[in-house]
PDB file with SEQRES, HELIX, SHEET and CRYST1 records, atoms N, CA, C and O in Angstrom:
SEQRES   1 A   69  MET ARG LEU GLY THR LEU GLU GLY PHE PRO THR SER VAL          
SEQRES   2 A   69  VAL ALA PHE ALA THR ASP ILE PRO ALA MET PRO ALA TRP          
SEQRES   3 A   69  GLY THR PRO TYR LEU PHE GLY PRO GLY SER ILE HIS VAL          
SEQRES   4 A   69  ALA HIS ARG ASP ASP GLU HIS VAL GLU ILE ALA GLU LEU          
SEQRES   5 A   69  HIS GLY ALA VAL ASP SER TYR GLU ARG ILE VAL GLU ALA          
SEQRES   6 A   69  LEU LEU THR ARG                                              
HELIX    1 AA1 ILE A   20  ALA A   22  5                                   3    
HELIX    2 AA2 ILE A   37  VAL A   39  5                                   3    
HELIX    3 AA3 ILE A   49  LEU A   67  1                                  19    
CRYST1    1.000    1.000    1.000  90.00  90.00  90.00 P 1           1          
ATOM      1  N   MET A   1     -49.319   8.491  82.441  1.00  0.00           N  
ATOM      2  CA  MET A   1     -48.292   7.657  83.042  1.00  0.00           C  
ATOM      3  C   MET A   1     -48.462   7.728  84.550  1.00  0.00           C  
ATOM      4  O   MET A   1     -48.436   8.814  85.129  1.00  0.00           O  
ATOM      5  N   ARG A   2     -48.631   6.600  85.177  1.00  0.00           N  
ATOM      6  CA  ARG A   2     -48.707   6.550  86.637  1.00  0.00           C  
ATOM      7  C   ARG A   2     -47.320   6.237  87.186  1.00  0.00           C  
ATOM      8  O   ARG A   2     -46.666   5.283  86.765  1.00  0.00           O  
ATOM      9  N   LEU A   3     -46.893   7.055  88.124  1.00  0.00           N  
ATOM     10  CA  LEU A   3     -45.568   6.894  88.721  1.00  0.00           C  
ATOM     11  C   LEU A   3     -45.711   6.573  90.199  1.00  0.00           C  
ATOM     12  O   LEU A   3     -46.747   6.845  90.807  1.00  0.00           O  
ATOM     13  N   GLY A   4     -44.669   5.993  90.768  1.00  0.00           N  
ATOM     14  CA  GLY A   4     -44.671   5.697  92.188  1.00  0.00           C  
ATOM     15  C   GLY A   4     -44.596   6.973  93.011  1.00  0.00           C  
ATOM     16  O   GLY A   4     -44.093   7.995  92.545  1.00  0.00           O  
ATOM     17  N   THR A   5     -45.096   6.905  94.232  1.00  0.00           N  
ATOM     18  CA  THR A   5     -45.019   8.027  95.163  1.00  0.00           C  
ATOM     19  C   THR A   5     -44.413   7.538  96.474  1.00  0.00           C  
ATOM     20  O   THR A   5     -44.460   6.350  96.794  1.00  0.00           O  
ATOM     21  N   LEU A   6     -43.847   8.470  97.217  1.00  0.00           N  
ATOM     22  CA  LEU A   6     -43.277   8.178  98.519  1.00  0.00           C  
ATOM     23  C   LEU A   6     -43.799   9.190  99.516  1.00  0.00           C  
ATOM     24  O   LEU A   6     -43.881  10.382  99.219  1.00  0.00           O  
ATOM     25  N   GLU A   7     -44.151   8.715 100.696  1.00  0.00           N  
ATOM     26  CA  GLU A   7     -44.639   9.607 101.731  1.00  0.00           C  
ATOM     27  C   GLU A   7     -43.586  10.669 102.049  1.00  0.00           C  
ATOM     28  O   GLU A   7     -42.397  10.369 102.163  1.00  0.00           O  
ATOM     29  N   GLY A   8     -44.038  11.896 102.188  1.00  0.00           N  
ATOM     30  CA  GLY A   8     -43.135  12.991 102.498  1.00  0.00           C  
ATOM     31  C   GLY A   8     -42.624  13.742 101.283  1.00  0.00           C  
ATOM     32  O   GLY A   8     -41.938  14.754 101.420  1.00  0.00           O  
ATOM     33  N   PHE A   9     -42.954  13.255 100.098  1.00  0.00           N  
ATOM     34  CA  PHE A   9     -42.560  13.932  98.865  1.00  0.00           C  
ATOM     35  C   PHE A   9     -43.821  14.418  98.165  1.00  0.00           C  
ATOM     36  O   PHE A   9     -44.722  13.623  97.900  1.00  0.00           O  
ATOM     37  N   PRO A  10     -43.901  15.706  97.862  1.00  0.00           N  
ATOM     38  CA  PRO A  10     -45.100  16.221  97.195  1.00  0.00           C  
ATOM     39  C   PRO A  10     -45.244  15.640  95.794  1.00  0.00           C  
ATOM     40  O   PRO A  10     -44.256  15.296  95.145  1.00  0.00           O  
ATOM     41  N   THR A  11     -46.470  15.537  95.346  1.00  0.00           N  
ATOM     42  CA  THR A  11     -46.752  15.057  93.993  1.00  0.00           C  
ATOM     43  C   THR A  11     -47.605  16.082  93.265  1.00  0.00           C  
ATOM     44  O   THR A  11     -48.217  16.955  93.881  1.00  0.00           O  
ATOM     45  N   SER A  12     -47.634  15.961  91.947  1.00  0.00           N  
ATOM     46  CA  SER A  12     -48.494  16.837  91.154  1.00  0.00           C  
ATOM     47  C   SER A  12     -48.756  16.167  89.815  1.00  0.00           C  
ATOM     48  O   SER A  12     -48.049  15.242  89.415  1.00  0.00           O  
ATOM     49  N   VAL A  13     -49.766  16.645  89.146  1.00  0.00           N  
ATOM     50  CA  VAL A  13     -50.080  16.198  87.795  1.00  0.00           C  
ATOM     51  C   VAL A  13     -49.680  17.318  86.855  1.00  0.00           C  
ATOM     52  O   VAL A  13     -50.076  18.469  87.039  1.00  0.00           O  
ATOM     53  N   VAL A  14     -48.884  16.972  85.838  1.00  0.00           N  
ATOM     54  CA  VAL A  14     -48.404  17.986  84.900  1.00  0.00           C  
ATOM     55  C   VAL A  14     -48.593  17.509  83.467  1.00  0.00           C  
ATOM     56  O   VAL A  14     -48.739  16.313  83.211  1.00  0.00           O  
ATOM     57  N   ALA A  15     -48.589  18.439  82.554  1.00  0.00           N  
ATOM     58  CA  ALA A  15     -48.757  18.114  81.132  1.00  0.00           C  
ATOM     59  C   ALA A  15     -47.415  18.171  80.421  1.00  0.00           C  
ATOM     60  O   ALA A  15     -47.241  18.925  79.463  1.00  0.00           O  
ATOM     61  N   PHE A  16     -46.470  17.372  80.893  1.00  0.00           N  
ATOM     62  CA  PHE A  16     -45.157  17.263  80.274  1.00  0.00           C  
ATOM     63  C   PHE A  16     -44.886  15.800  79.998  1.00  0.00           C  
ATOM     64  O   PHE A  16     -45.459  14.929  80.651  1.00  0.00           O  
ATOM     65  N   ALA A  17     -44.032  15.523  79.052  1.00  0.00           N  
ATOM     66  CA  ALA A  17     -43.707  14.145  78.682  1.00  0.00           C  
ATOM     67  C   ALA A  17     -42.521  13.628  79.487  1.00  0.00           C  
ATOM     68  O   ALA A  17     -41.748  14.402  80.052  1.00  0.00           O  
ATOM     69  N   THR A  18     -42.394  12.312  79.529  1.00  0.00           N  
ATOM     70  CA  THR A  18     -41.252  11.650  80.146  1.00  0.00           C  
ATOM     71  C   THR A  18     -40.885  10.436  79.306  1.00  0.00           C  
ATOM     72  O   THR A  18     -41.733   9.871  78.616  1.00  0.00           O  
ATOM     73  N   ASP A  19     -39.615  10.038  79.367  1.00  0.00           N  
ATOM     74  CA  ASP A  19     -39.154   8.856  78.645  1.00  0.00           C  
ATOM     75  C   ASP A  19     -39.390   7.572  79.436  1.00  0.00           C  
ATOM     76  O   ASP A  19     -39.070   6.486  78.952  1.00  0.00           O  
ATOM     77  N   ILE A  20     -39.934   7.674  80.625  1.00  0.00           N  
ATOM     78  CA  ILE A  20     -40.105   6.497  81.471  1.00  0.00           C  
ATOM     79  C   ILE A  20     -40.855   5.360  80.771  1.00  0.00           C  
ATOM     80  O   ILE A  20     -40.460   4.206  80.939  1.00  0.00           O  
ATOM     81  N   PRO A  21     -41.919   5.620  79.994  1.00  0.00           N  
ATOM     82  CA  PRO A  21     -42.602   4.492  79.345  1.00  0.00           C  
ATOM     83  C   PRO A  21     -41.715   3.713  78.376  1.00  0.00           C  
ATOM     84  O   PRO A  21     -41.996   2.547  78.099  1.00  0.00           O  
ATOM     85  N   ALA A  22     -40.666   4.319  77.859  1.00  0.00           N  
ATOM     86  CA  ALA A  22     -39.776   3.644  76.915  1.00  0.00           C  
ATOM     87  C   ALA A  22     -38.680   2.837  77.604  1.00  0.00           C  
ATOM     88  O   ALA A  22     -37.944   2.100  76.947  1.00  0.00           O  
ATOM     89  N   MET A  23     -38.572   2.973  78.921  1.00  0.00           N  
ATOM     90  CA  MET A  23     -37.537   2.249  79.656  1.00  0.00           C  
ATOM     91  C   MET A  23     -38.019   0.844  79.979  1.00  0.00           C  
ATOM     92  O   MET A  23     -39.221   0.603  80.092  1.00  0.00           O  
ATOM     93  N   PRO A  24     -37.067  -0.092  80.128  1.00  0.00           N  
ATOM     94  CA  PRO A  24     -37.467  -1.456  80.461  1.00  0.00           C  
ATOM     95  C   PRO A  24     -38.162  -1.491  81.828  1.00  0.00           C  
ATOM     96  O   PRO A  24     -37.880  -0.675  82.704  1.00  0.00           O  
ATOM     97  N   ALA A  25     -39.059  -2.436  81.985  1.00  0.00           N  
ATOM     98  CA  ALA A  25     -39.809  -2.578  83.242  1.00  0.00           C  
ATOM     99  C   ALA A  25     -38.903  -3.217  84.290  1.00  0.00           C  
ATOM    100  O   ALA A  25     -38.760  -4.439  84.319  1.00  0.00           O  
ATOM    101  N   TRP A  26     -38.298  -2.414  85.142  1.00  0.00           N  
ATOM    102  CA  TRP A  26     -37.390  -2.912  86.173  1.00  0.00           C  
ATOM    103  C   TRP A  26     -37.907  -2.646  87.576  1.00  0.00           C  
ATOM    104  O   TRP A  26     -37.200  -2.889  88.554  1.00  0.00           O  
ATOM    105  N   GLY A  27     -39.116  -2.155  87.683  1.00  0.00           N  
ATOM    106  CA  GLY A  27     -39.700  -1.885  88.997  1.00  0.00           C  
ATOM    107  C   GLY A  27     -40.607  -0.681  88.928  1.00  0.00           C  
ATOM    108  O   GLY A  27     -40.977  -0.227  87.845  1.00  0.00           O  
ATOM    109  N   THR A  28     -40.962  -0.167  90.085  1.00  0.00           N  
ATOM    110  CA  THR A  28     -41.832   0.996  90.167  1.00  0.00           C  
ATOM    111  C   THR A  28     -41.089   2.231  89.670  1.00  0.00           C  
ATOM    112  O   THR A  28     -40.003   2.530  90.167  1.00  0.00           O  
ATOM    113  N   PRO A  29     -41.645   2.950  88.706  1.00  0.00           N  
ATOM    114  CA  PRO A  29     -40.966   4.162  88.233  1.00  0.00           C  
ATOM    115  C   PRO A  29     -41.255   5.359  89.135  1.00  0.00           C  
ATOM    116  O   PRO A  29     -42.389   5.570  89.566  1.00  0.00           O  
ATOM    117  N   TYR A  30     -40.224   6.127  89.407  1.00  0.00           N  
ATOM    118  CA  TYR A  30     -40.337   7.382  90.158  1.00  0.00           C  
ATOM    119  C   TYR A  30     -39.737   8.476  89.292  1.00  0.00           C  
ATOM    120  O   TYR A  30     -38.750   8.243  88.593  1.00  0.00           O  
ATOM    121  N   LEU A  31     -40.309   9.642  89.330  1.00  0.00           N  
ATOM    122  CA  LEU A  31     -39.784  10.764  88.555  1.00  0.00           C  
ATOM    123  C   LEU A  31     -39.476  11.892  89.528  1.00  0.00           C  
ATOM    124  O   LEU A  31     -40.378  12.464  90.140  1.00  0.00           O  
ATOM    125  N   PHE A  32     -38.192  12.205  89.663  1.00  0.00           N  
ATOM    126  CA  PHE A  32     -37.764  13.214  90.628  1.00  0.00           C  
ATOM    127  C   PHE A  32     -36.453  13.805  90.160  1.00  0.00           C  
ATOM    128  O   PHE A  32     -35.624  13.110  89.573  1.00  0.00           O  
ATOM    129  N   GLY A  33     -36.267  15.083  90.417  1.00  0.00           N  
ATOM    130  CA  GLY A  33     -34.984  15.701  90.119  1.00  0.00           C  
ATOM    131  C   GLY A  33     -35.027  17.187  90.361  1.00  0.00           C  
ATOM    132  O   GLY A  33     -36.100  17.790  90.393  1.00  0.00           O  
ATOM    133  N   PRO A  34     -33.859  17.782  90.532  1.00  0.00           N  
ATOM    134  CA  PRO A  34     -33.787  19.215  90.792  1.00  0.00           C  
ATOM    135  C   PRO A  34     -34.023  20.020  89.523  1.00  0.00           C  
ATOM    136  O   PRO A  34     -33.943  19.495  88.413  1.00  0.00           O  
ATOM    137  N   GLY A  35     -34.305  21.266  89.700  1.00  0.00           N  
ATOM    138  CA  GLY A  35     -34.486  22.167  88.572  1.00  0.00           C  
ATOM    139  C   GLY A  35     -35.942  22.354  88.213  1.00  0.00           C  
ATOM    140  O   GLY A  35     -36.836  21.809  88.861  1.00  0.00           O  
ATOM    141  N   SER A  36     -36.161  23.116  87.193  1.00  0.00           N  
ATOM    142  CA  SER A  36     -37.514  23.431  86.740  1.00  0.00           C  
ATOM    143  C   SER A  36     -37.735  22.891  85.335  1.00  0.00           C  
ATOM    144  O   SER A  36     -36.880  23.053  84.465  1.00  0.00           O  
ATOM    145  N   ILE A  37     -38.861  22.259  85.113  1.00  0.00           N  
ATOM    146  CA  ILE A  37     -39.204  21.777  83.784  1.00  0.00           C  
ATOM    147  C   ILE A  37     -39.324  22.940  82.798  1.00  0.00           C  
ATOM    148  O   ILE A  37     -39.217  22.746  81.587  1.00  0.00           O  
ATOM    149  N   HIS A  38     -39.543  24.124  83.311  1.00  0.00           N  
ATOM    150  CA  HIS A  38     -39.729  25.294  82.451  1.00  0.00           C  
ATOM    151  C   HIS A  38     -38.444  25.738  81.752  1.00  0.00           C  
ATOM    152  O   HIS A  38     -38.496  26.492  80.780  1.00  0.00           O  
ATOM    153  N   VAL A  39     -37.294  25.275  82.242  1.00  0.00           N  
ATOM    154  CA  VAL A  39     -36.037  25.590  81.556  1.00  0.00           C  
ATOM    155  C   VAL A  39     -35.301  24.327  81.126  1.00  0.00           C  
ATOM    156  O   VAL A  39     -34.156  24.400  80.681  1.00  0.00           O  
ATOM    157  N   ALA A  40     -35.944  23.176  81.255  1.00  0.00           N  
ATOM    158  CA  ALA A  40     -35.303  21.913  80.869  1.00  0.00           C  
ATOM    159  C   ALA A  40     -35.207  21.802  79.354  1.00  0.00           C  
ATOM    160  O   ALA A  40     -36.108  22.215  78.624  1.00  0.00           O  
ATOM    161  N   HIS A  41     -34.098  21.237  78.900  1.00  0.00           N  
ATOM    162  CA  HIS A  41     -33.875  20.938  77.485  1.00  0.00           C  
ATOM    163  C   HIS A  41     -33.940  22.180  76.597  1.00  0.00           C  
ATOM    164  O   HIS A  41     -34.462  22.142  75.483  1.00  0.00           O  
ATOM    165  N   ARG A  42     -33.398  23.275  77.117  1.00  0.00           N  
ATOM    166  CA  ARG A  42     -33.334  24.529  76.353  1.00  0.00           C  
ATOM    167  C   ARG A  42     -31.902  25.035  76.375  1.00  0.00           C  
ATOM    168  O   ARG A  42     -31.068  24.518  77.118  1.00  0.00           O  
ATOM    169  N   ASP A  43     -31.617  26.033  75.573  1.00  0.00           N  
ATOM    170  CA  ASP A  43     -30.273  26.610  75.546  1.00  0.00           C  
ATOM    171  C   ASP A  43     -29.873  27.193  76.892  1.00  0.00           C  
ATOM    172  O   ASP A  43     -28.693  27.185  77.243  1.00  0.00           O  
ATOM    173  N   ASP A  44     -30.839  27.696  77.648  1.00  0.00           N  
ATOM    174  CA  ASP A  44     -30.528  28.306  78.946  1.00  0.00           C  
ATOM    175  C   ASP A  44     -30.865  27.382  80.117  1.00  0.00           C  
ATOM    176  O   ASP A  44     -31.103  27.847  81.231  1.00  0.00           O  
ATOM    177  N   GLU A  45     -30.886  26.060  79.859  1.00  0.00           N  
ATOM    178  CA  GLU A  45     -31.170  25.100  80.927  1.00  0.00           C  
ATOM    179  C   GLU A  45     -30.157  25.286  82.053  1.00  0.00           C  
ATOM    180  O   GLU A  45     -28.966  25.472  81.804  1.00  0.00           O  
ATOM    181  N   HIS A  46     -30.640  25.236  83.288  1.00  0.00           N  
ATOM    182  CA  HIS A  46     -29.752  25.379  84.442  1.00  0.00           C  
ATOM    183  C   HIS A  46     -30.425  24.833  85.694  1.00  0.00           C  
ATOM    184  O   HIS A  46     -31.645  24.676  85.750  1.00  0.00           O  
ATOM    185  N   VAL A  47     -29.609  24.553  86.683  1.00  0.00           N  
ATOM    186  CA  VAL A  47     -30.075  24.142  88.004  1.00  0.00           C  
ATOM    187  C   VAL A  47     -29.261  24.939  89.013  1.00  0.00           C  
ATOM    188  O   VAL A  47     -28.035  25.007  88.920  1.00  0.00           O  
ATOM    189  N   GLU A  48     -29.938  25.532  89.962  1.00  0.00           N  
ATOM    190  CA  GLU A  48     -29.253  26.296  91.005  1.00  0.00           C  
ATOM    191  C   GLU A  48     -28.436  25.349  91.890  1.00  0.00           C  
ATOM    192  O   GLU A  48     -28.855  24.221  92.149  1.00  0.00           O  
ATOM    193  N   ILE A  49     -27.277  25.808  92.347  1.00  0.00           N  
ATOM    194  CA  ILE A  49     -26.403  24.996  93.207  1.00  0.00           C  
ATOM    195  C   ILE A  49     -27.155  24.539  94.457  1.00  0.00           C  
ATOM    196  O   ILE A  49     -27.023  23.386  94.868  1.00  0.00           O  
ATOM    197  N   ALA A  50     -27.932  25.420  95.061  1.00  0.00           N  
ATOM    198  CA  ALA A  50     -28.692  25.055  96.267  1.00  0.00           C  
ATOM    199  C   ALA A  50     -29.673  23.923  95.967  1.00  0.00           C  
ATOM    200  O   ALA A  50     -29.905  23.062  96.816  1.00  0.00           O  
ATOM    201  N   GLU A  51     -30.250  23.922  94.762  1.00  0.00           N  
ATOM    202  CA  GLU A  51     -31.166  22.838  94.388  1.00  0.00           C  
ATOM    203  C   GLU A  51     -30.421  21.512  94.260  1.00  0.00           C  
ATOM    204  O   GLU A  51     -30.956  20.464  94.621  1.00  0.00           O  
ATOM    205  N   LEU A  52     -29.187  21.551  93.747  1.00  0.00           N  
ATOM    206  CA  LEU A  52     -28.386  20.328  93.651  1.00  0.00           C  
ATOM    207  C   LEU A  52     -28.090  19.771  95.034  1.00  0.00           C  
ATOM    208  O   LEU A  52     -28.205  18.565  95.257  1.00  0.00           O  
ATOM    209  N   HIS A  53     -27.710  20.641  95.966  1.00  0.00           N  
ATOM    210  CA  HIS A  53     -27.447  20.191  97.337  1.00  0.00           C  
ATOM    211  C   HIS A  53     -28.722  19.611  97.965  1.00  0.00           C  
ATOM    212  O   HIS A  53     -28.669  18.579  98.635  1.00  0.00           O  
ATOM    213  N   GLY A  54     -29.850  20.265  97.752  1.00  0.00           N  
ATOM    214  CA  GLY A  54     -31.119  19.763  98.272  1.00  0.00           C  
ATOM    215  C   GLY A  54     -31.495  18.431  97.651  1.00  0.00           C  
ATOM    216  O   GLY A  54     -32.071  17.571  98.318  1.00  0.00           O  
ATOM    217  N   ALA A  55     -31.171  18.256  96.374  1.00  0.00           N  
ATOM    218  CA  ALA A  55     -31.482  16.998  95.690  1.00  0.00           C  
ATOM    219  C   ALA A  55     -30.692  15.841  96.289  1.00  0.00           C  
ATOM    220  O   ALA A  55     -31.222  14.737  96.408  1.00  0.00           O  
ATOM    221  N   VAL A  56     -29.439  16.070  96.667  1.00  0.00           N  
ATOM    222  CA  VAL A  56     -28.634  15.016  97.284  1.00  0.00           C  
ATOM    223  C   VAL A  56     -29.332  14.534  98.550  1.00  0.00           C  
ATOM    224  O   VAL A  56     -29.471  13.330  98.760  1.00  0.00           O  
ATOM    225  N   ASP A  57     -29.766  15.455  99.385  1.00  0.00           N  
ATOM    226  CA  ASP A  57     -30.493  15.080 100.605  1.00  0.00           C  
ATOM    227  C   ASP A  57     -31.762  14.309 100.264  1.00  0.00           C  
ATOM    228  O   ASP A  57     -32.082  13.316 100.919  1.00  0.00           O  
ATOM    229  N   SER A  58     -32.480  14.758  99.250  1.00  0.00           N  
ATOM    230  CA  SER A  58     -33.715  14.087  98.849  1.00  0.00           C  
ATOM    231  C   SER A  58     -33.443  12.694  98.305  1.00  0.00           C  
ATOM    232  O   SER A  58     -34.185  11.762  98.614  1.00  0.00           O  
ATOM    233  N   TYR A  59     -32.398  12.530  97.503  1.00  0.00           N  
ATOM    234  CA  TYR A  59     -32.069  11.208  96.979  1.00  0.00           C  
ATOM    235  C   TYR A  59     -31.732  10.249  98.123  1.00  0.00           C  
ATOM    236  O   TYR A  59     -32.095   9.073  98.073  1.00  0.00           O  
ATOM    237  N   GLU A  60     -31.046  10.742  99.145  1.00  0.00           N  
ATOM    238  CA  GLU A  60     -30.749   9.907 100.312  1.00  0.00           C  
ATOM    239  C   GLU A  60     -32.042   9.485 101.005  1.00  0.00           C  
ATOM    240  O   GLU A  60     -32.181   8.329 101.404  1.00  0.00           O  
ATOM    241  N   ARG A  61     -32.994  10.416 101.151  1.00  0.00           N  
ATOM    242  CA  ARG A  61     -34.286  10.092 101.763  1.00  0.00           C  
ATOM    243  C   ARG A  61     -35.049   9.083 100.923  1.00  0.00           C  
ATOM    244  O   ARG A  61     -35.690   8.184 101.469  1.00  0.00           O  
ATOM    245  N   ILE A  62     -34.990   9.217  99.599  1.00  0.00           N  
ATOM    246  CA  ILE A  62     -35.671   8.270  98.710  1.00  0.00           C  
ATOM    247  C   ILE A  62     -35.102   6.864  98.898  1.00  0.00           C  
ATOM    248  O   ILE A  62     -35.857   5.903  99.048  1.00  0.00           O  
ATOM    249  N   VAL A  63     -33.785   6.746  98.891  1.00  0.00           N  
ATOM    250  CA  VAL A  63     -33.154   5.435  99.061  1.00  0.00           C  
ATOM    251  C   VAL A  63     -33.537   4.840 100.412  1.00  0.00           C  
ATOM    252  O   VAL A  63     -33.880   3.660 100.493  1.00  0.00           O  
ATOM    253  N   GLU A  64     -33.483   5.638 101.464  1.00  0.00           N  
ATOM    254  CA  GLU A  64     -33.856   5.133 102.793  1.00  0.00           C  
ATOM    255  C   GLU A  64     -35.305   4.665 102.814  1.00  0.00           C  
ATOM    256  O   GLU A  64     -35.610   3.625 103.398  1.00  0.00           O  
ATOM    257  N   ALA A  65     -36.200   5.420 102.186  1.00  0.00           N  
ATOM    258  CA  ALA A  65     -37.608   5.041 102.151  1.00  0.00           C  
ATOM    259  C   ALA A  65     -37.813   3.751 101.375  1.00  0.00           C  
ATOM    260  O   ALA A  65     -38.614   2.909 101.780  1.00  0.00           O  
ATOM    261  N   LEU A  66     -37.104   3.582 100.270  1.00  0.00           N  
ATOM    262  CA  LEU A  66     -37.267   2.381  99.462  1.00  0.00           C  
ATOM    263  C   LEU A  66     -36.660   1.153 100.149  1.00  0.00           C  
ATOM    264  O   LEU A  66     -37.170   0.043 100.001  1.00  0.00           O  
ATOM    265  N   LEU A  67     -35.589   1.351 100.888  1.00  0.00           N  
ATOM    266  CA  LEU A  67     -34.962   0.229 101.590  1.00  0.00           C  
ATOM    267  C   LEU A  67     -35.801  -0.270 102.756  1.00  0.00           C  
ATOM    268  O   LEU A  67     -35.656  -1.418 103.174  1.00  0.00           O  
ATOM    269  N   THR A  68     -36.666   0.568 103.281  1.00  0.00           N  
ATOM    270  CA  THR A  68     -37.493   0.158 104.429  1.00  0.00           C  
ATOM    271  C   THR A  68     -38.849  -0.377 104.009  1.00  0.00           C  
ATOM    272  O   THR A  68     -39.674  -0.699 104.865  1.00  0.00           O  
ATOM    273  N   ARG A  69     -39.096  -0.479 102.722  1.00  0.00           N  
ATOM    274  CA  ARG A  69     -40.385  -1.017 102.236  1.00  0.00           C  
ATOM    275  C   ARG A  69     -40.430  -2.505 102.355  1.00  0.00           C  
ATOM    276  O   ARG A  69     -41.432  -3.123 101.996  1.00  0.00           O  
TER     277      ARG A  69                                                      
END                                                                             
């Protein structure tokens, strides 16, 4: 799955699945969010409060970057 990238945000290639291919084609797909995939969708899934605060700042940067394209 090829996803969109934005300057200033690190990227990586991982061997995990995403539901993005099943979503309707509404534009360039981006995959981003706080937390670790290593604890996602498990009984002990969690996100640190500091990561949530950092994600808010990152989401604002993403919106600003997309609006200036």
